[in-house]
C-alpha positions as YAML, in Angstrom:
chain: A
units: angstrom
residues:
- id: 1
  name: MET
  ca: [17.25, 10.06, 23.40]
- id: 2
  name: LEU
  ca: [15.39, 7.66, 21.12]
- id: 3
  name: ILE
  ca: [15.21, 3.97, 21.94]
- id: 4
  name: GLU
  ca: [13.83, 1.08, 19.93]
- id: 5
  name: ILE
  ca: [10.71, -0.54, 21.30]
- id: 6
  name: GLU
  ca: [8.86, -3.65, 20.22]
- id: 7
  name: TYR
  ca: [5.97, -3.38, 17.81]
- id: 8
  name: ASP
  ca: [3.50, -5.73, 19.47]
- id: 9
  name: ARG
  ca: [1.92, -7.47, 16.48]
- id: 10
  name: ARG
  ca: [-0.42, -9.52, 18.65]
- id: 11
  name: ALA
  ca: [-1.84, -6.42, 20.33]
- id: 12
  name: ALA
  ca: [-2.26, -4.70, 16.96]
- id: 13
  name: VAL
  ca: [-4.04, -7.72, 15.45]
- id: 14
  name: ARG
  ca: [-6.22, -8.11, 18.55]
- id: 15
  name: TYR
  ca: [-7.27, -4.47, 18.21]
- id: 16
  name: ALA
  ca: [-7.95, -4.88, 14.48]
- id: 17
  name: LEU
  ca: [-10.17, -7.90, 15.03]
- id: 18
  name: ASN
  ca: [-12.00, -6.27, 17.93]
- id: 19
  name: TRP
  ca: [-12.84, -3.02, 16.11]
- id: 20
  name: ALA
  ca: [-13.26, -4.23, 12.50]
- id: 21
  name: PHE
  ca: [-17.06, -3.96, 12.59]
- id: 22
  name: ALA
  ca: [-17.29, -1.28, 15.28]
- id: 23
  name: ARG
  ca: [-15.92, 2.17, 16.06]
- id: 24
  name: ASN
  ca: [-13.77, 2.93, 19.07]
- id: 25
  name: PRO
  ca: [-15.51, 5.95, 20.65]
- id: 26
  name: ARG
  ca: [-12.11, 7.47, 21.47]
- id: 27
  name: PHE
  ca: [-11.62, 8.20, 17.74]
- id: 28
  name: TYR
  ca: [-13.83, 10.10, 15.33]
- id: 29
  name: ASP
  ca: [-15.42, 8.06, 12.53]
- id: 30
  name: PHE
  ca: [-14.35, 9.67, 9.24]
- id: 31
  name: GLN
  ca: [-16.59, 7.39, 7.15]
- id: 32
  name: ASP
  ca: [-18.85, 10.17, 5.90]
- id: 33
  name: ILE
  ca: [-16.07, 12.66, 5.14]
- id: 34
  name: GLY
  ca: [-13.66, 10.73, 2.96]
- id: 35
  name: GLY
  ca: [-13.40, 7.32, 4.59]
- id: 36
  name: ASP
  ca: [-12.18, 5.74, 7.80]
- id: 37
  name: CYS
  ca: [-9.68, 3.18, 6.50]
- id: 38
  name: THR
  ca: [-6.43, 4.92, 7.39]
- id: 39
  name: ASN
  ca: [-7.79, 6.20, 10.71]
- id: 40
  name: TYR
  ca: [-8.65, 2.60, 11.62]
- id: 41
  name: VAL
  ca: [-5.25, 1.25, 10.49]
- id: 42
  name: SER
  ca: [-3.51, 4.01, 12.46]
- id: 43
  name: GLN
  ca: [-5.44, 2.91, 15.54]
- id: 44
  name: CYS
  ca: [-4.27, -0.67, 14.96]
- id: 45
  name: LEU
  ca: [-0.65, 0.44, 14.58]
- id: 46
  name: TYR
  ca: [-0.94, 2.56, 17.72]
- id: 47
  name: ALA
  ca: [-2.30, -0.45, 19.62]
- id: 48
  name: GLY
  ca: [0.93, -2.21, 18.65]
- id: 49
  name: CYS
  ca: [3.36, 0.52, 19.66]
- id: 50
  name: GLY
  ca: [1.62, 2.84, 22.14]
- id: 51
  name: VAL
  ca: [3.52, 5.89, 20.89]
- id: 52
  name: MET
  ca: [2.39, 8.79, 18.72]
- id: 53
  name: ASN
  ca: [4.64, 11.25, 16.90]
- id: 54
  name: TYR
  ca: [3.51, 14.83, 17.61]
- id: 55
  name: THR
  ca: [5.79, 16.48, 15.04]
- id: 56
  name: PRO
  ca: [3.73, 19.26, 13.40]
- id: 57
  name: GLU
  ca: [2.74, 18.56, 9.78]
- id: 58
  name: THR
  ca: [4.87, 15.42, 9.32]
- id: 59
  name: GLY
  ca: [4.03, 13.49, 12.49]
- id: 60
  name: TRP
  ca: [1.51, 10.75, 13.20]
- id: 61
  name: TYR
  ca: [-0.91, 11.51, 16.04]
- id: 62
  name: TYR
  ca: [-4.54, 11.87, 17.02]
- id: 63
  name: VAL
  ca: [-5.84, 14.11, 19.80]
- id: 64
  name: ASN
  ca: [-9.31, 14.68, 18.35]
- id: 65
  name: SER
  ca: [-10.95, 15.06, 14.93]
- id: 66
  name: ASN
  ca: [-9.65, 18.62, 14.60]
- id: 67
  name: ASN
  ca: [-6.22, 18.01, 16.10]
- id: 68
  name: ARG
  ca: [-4.51, 15.18, 14.25]
- id: 69
  name: ALA
  ca: [-1.65, 14.68, 11.84]
- id: 70
  name: PRO
  ca: [-2.46, 14.23, 8.15]
- id: 71
  name: ALA
  ca: [-0.68, 10.84, 8.39]
- id: 72
  name: TRP
  ca: [-3.24, 9.57, 10.90]
- id: 73
  name: THR
  ca: [-6.10, 9.64, 8.39]
- id: 74
  name: GLY
  ca: [-4.58, 10.16, 4.93]
- id: 75
  name: VAL
  ca: [-3.52, 7.19, 2.80]
- id: 76
  name: ASN
  ca: [-0.59, 8.96, 1.11]
- id: 77
  name: PHE
  ca: [0.48, 10.78, 4.27]
- id: 78
  name: LEU
  ca: [0.59, 7.51, 6.25]
- id: 79
  name: ARG
  ca: [2.75, 5.90, 3.57]
- id: 80
  name: GLU
  ca: [5.18, 8.82, 3.64]
- id: 81
  name: PHE
  ca: [5.29, 8.82, 7.43]
- id: 82
  name: LEU
  ca: [5.99, 5.10, 7.75]
- id: 83
  name: LEU
  ca: [8.74, 5.15, 5.12]
- id: 84
  name: ASN
  ca: [10.45, 8.33, 6.32]
- id: 85
  name: ASN
  ca: [9.94, 8.35, 10.08]
- id: 86
  name: THR
  ca: [13.23, 8.66, 11.96]
- id: 87
  name: GLY
  ca: [11.58, 9.80, 15.18]
- id: 88
  name: VAL
  ca: [9.17, 8.26, 17.66]
- id: 89
  name: ALA
  ca: [6.37, 5.81, 16.77]
- id: 90
  name: VAL
  ca: [6.20, 3.06, 14.15]
- id: 91
  name: TYR
  ca: [8.25, 2.92, 10.97]
- id: 92
  name: ALA
  ca: [8.23, 0.58, 8.00]
- id: 93
  name: GLU
  ca: [9.71, -0.40, 4.68]
- id: 94
  name: GLU
  ca: [8.04, -1.39, 1.44]
- id: 95
  name: ALA
  ca: [8.01, -5.17, 1.11]
- id: 96
  name: PRO
  ca: [6.73, -7.79, -1.30]
- id: 97
  name: LEU
  ca: [3.80, -9.92, -0.17]
- id: 98
  name: SER
  ca: [6.19, -12.78, 0.63]
- id: 99
  name: GLU
  ca: [7.86, -10.67, 3.37]
- id: 100
  name: LEU
  ca: [4.71, -9.38, 5.04]
- id: 101
  name: ARG
  ca: [3.46, -10.62, 8.41]
- id: 102
  name: ARG
  ca: [0.43, -10.26, 10.65]
- id: 103
  name: GLY
  ca: [0.33, -6.67, 11.84]
- id: 104
  name: ASP
  ca: [1.71, -5.22, 8.60]
- id: 105
  name: ILE
  ca: [-0.33, -3.13, 6.19]
- id: 106
  name: ILE
  ca: [-1.18, -2.97, 2.50]
- id: 107
  name: GLN
  ca: [-2.22, 0.02, 0.45]
- id: 108
  name: LEU
  ca: [-4.23, -0.44, -2.73]
- id: 109
  name: ILE
  ca: [-3.59, 1.50, -5.93]
- id: 110
  name: ASN
  ca: [-6.21, 2.31, -8.57]
- id: 111
  name: PRO
  ca: [-5.70, 2.15, -12.37]
- id: 112
  name: ALA
  ca: [-4.63, 5.83, -12.42]
- id: 113
  name: GLY
  ca: [-1.74, 4.97, -10.04]
- id: 114
  name: ARG
  ca: [-3.32, 6.64, -7.01]
- id: 115
  name: TYR
  ca: [-3.15, 5.07, -3.56]
- id: 116
  name: TYR
  ca: [-6.73, 4.93, -2.29]
- id: 117
  name: HIS
  ca: [-7.22, 2.36, 0.49]
- id: 118
  name: THR
  ca: [-5.31, 1.12, 3.55]
- id: 119
  name: LEU
  ca: [-5.73, -2.45, 4.85]
- id: 120
  name: PHE
  ca: [-4.42, -4.13, 8.00]
- id: 121
  name: ILE
  ca: [-3.11, -7.71, 7.74]
- id: 122
  name: SER
  ca: [-4.81, -9.89, 10.35]
- id: 123
  name: GLU
  ca: [-3.64, -13.29, 9.06]
- id: 124
  name: ILE
  ca: [-1.27, -14.58, 6.43]
- id: 125
  name: PHE
  ca: [-0.51, -18.09, 5.22]
- id: 126
  name: SER
  ca: [2.25, -19.46, 3.03]
- id: 127
  name: PRO
  ca: [2.60, -18.89, 0.19]
- id: 128
  name: ALA
  ca: [1.77, -15.23, 0.73]
- id: 129
  name: THR
  ca: [-0.56, -14.70, -2.20]
- id: 130
  name: PRO
  ca: [-3.65, -12.46, -2.28]
- id: 131
  name: GLU
  ca: [-5.69, -15.63, -1.67]
- id: 132
  name: ASN
  ca: [-3.74, -16.37, 1.55]
- id: 133
  name: ILE
  ca: [-3.63, -12.86, 3.01]
- id: 134
  name: PHE
  ca: [-6.54, -11.83, 5.23]
- id: 135
  name: VAL
  ca: [-7.19, -8.21, 6.13]
- id: 136
  name: CYS
  ca: [-9.30, -6.01, 8.35]
- id: 137
  name: ALA
  ca: [-10.53, -2.62, 7.20]
- id: 138
  name: HIS
  ca: [-12.94, 0.25, 7.66]
- id: 139
  name: SER
  ca: [-14.82, 2.27, 5.04]
- id: 140
  name: ILE
  ca: [-16.09, -1.02, 3.70]
- id: 141
  name: ASP
  ca: [-15.80, -2.82, 7.01]
- id: 142
  name: ALA
  ca: [-13.98, -6.13, 6.84]
- id: 143
  name: ARG
  ca: [-12.72, -8.69, 9.34]
- id: 144
  name: ASN
  ca: [-10.40, -11.42, 8.04]
- id: 145
  name: LYS
  ca: [-11.37, -10.75, 4.42]
- id: 146
  name: ARG
  ca: [-9.22, -12.26, 1.67]
- id: 147
  name: LEU
  ca: [-7.07, -9.70, -0.12]
- id: 148
  name: SER
  ca: [-8.00, -11.47, -3.37]
- id: 149
  name: THR
  ca: [-11.60, -10.24, -3.03]
- id: 150
  name: TYR
  ca: [-10.54, -6.59, -3.47]
- id: 151
  name: ASN
  ca: [-10.51, -4.93, -6.89]
- id: 152
  name: TYR
  ca: [-7.26, -2.99, -7.41]
- id: 153
  name: ALA
  ca: [-4.73, -2.29, -10.16]
- id: 154
  name: ASP
  ca: [-1.68, -2.67, -7.90]
- id: 155
  name: LEU
  ca: [-0.71, -2.63, -4.25]
- id: 156
  name: THR
  ca: [2.18, -1.89, -1.94]
- id: 157
  name: GLY
  ca: [2.98, -3.85, 1.20]
- id: 158
  name: PHE
  ca: [4.53, -2.20, 4.23]
- id: 159
  name: HIS
  ca: [6.44, -4.28, 6.75]
- id: 160
  name: ILE
  ca: [6.49, -2.62, 10.16]
- id: 161
  name: LEU
  ca: [10.13, -2.77, 11.26]
- id: 162
  name: GLY
  ca: [9.58, -1.54, 14.79]
- id: 163
  name: ALA
  ca: [8.90, 1.57, 16.80]
- id: 164
  name: ARG
  ca: [10.77, 4.13, 18.85]
- id: 165
  name: ARG
  ca: [10.03, 6.19, 21.90]
- id: 166
  name: GLU
  ca: [11.77, 9.09, 23.56]
- id: 167
  name: ILE
  ca: [13.44, 8.79, 26.96]
- id: 168
  name: LYS
  ca: [15.07, 11.59, 28.94]
- id: 169
  name: ASP
  ca: [17.89, 9.47, 30.33]
- id: 170
  name: LEU
  ca: [18.94, 5.85, 30.75]
- id: 171
  name: ASN
  ca: [17.36, 5.69, 34.21]
- id: 172
  name: GLU
  ca: [13.96, 5.51, 32.48]
- id: 173
  name: LEU
  ca: [14.96, 2.13, 31.05]
- id: 174
  name: ASN
  ca: [15.25, 0.71, 34.55]
- id: 175
  name: GLU
  ca: [11.76, 1.99, 35.44]
- id: 176
  name: ASP
  ca: [10.10, -0.13, 32.73]
...
């Protein structure tokens, strides 16, 4: 049985700030083989929910560099996972900048219309403009960097709606 669990935005942001200029040794650094941005953002999201989705091919998980879901490290795969996930782990909806919050993510789009970079929102002020949104990232490491300093043709915001985990029966709820 699936139950809704809280996405802990504070824990996710704390993780993002802590590892923005470093690499958690638990996870492989994909910098030299395509980039580490989505791997890093997945780690941040995981810090906020504590649940991975081990569904083959369409899940979102990391065991090691050779045993991971495409969504853990791939920009497009992460987008598809967050928007279509009906199982365990985090899920999201596309949202305009004005509806984004700390702990949400942004993906940048190049002039050819291709998604190419994933950013984690560490701080956001009103009005939510690129000047007032601060992000953390890997590949080009950033900690509280203004979104307005990035060069992109377009972007998509993803508001994390929550997360889910699996329980065997209702007695597990009382154990928490």
